N, C-alpha and C positions, 0 to 999 in steps of 0.2 A: 514442509509449507508453514507450519507454525513458526518455525525459526524465521523464516523470511518475513512473516507478518510481524513478528516482534521487533526485527531489525528495521523495518519500515516505520513502525510505531515510534521506535526509539528516535530515529532521524525526524520524524514529524514532531515530537515533543521538543526536541532541540531546536528545531526552526520555530516552533509555536511560540517559544519563549521570546523570540524576537519579532513575534506577531508578523511574520511575512505571509501575507494572505496568498499571494501567487504560489509561493512554495507549498503551502498547505494544500491548496487546490490541486497543484501538480501532484503531490504525494497521494492525495485522495485518489485522483485517477489512477496512479500506479497500483494502489490497492485494489481497486475495482477491476483493472485489467489482470491482475494476479488471480483474483478470485474467478474471473471469467474463464481465464485459461485453466485453472484448476478444475473448474466445472466441465469444461470442454474435454479434458483427459478422462473425467470420471464417465461422462456419456459416451465417449467413442470407445473407450476399453471394455 
């Protein structure tokens, strides 16, 4: 999980340098989705 978050953060930082707001928001949504899925796995198992 930590690896995935780091990869997403790296992508976000790369796009953030271009100040592409839409991409940043989309990436943030992906992070929230990943965290929600992870929490779901924890609660269901």
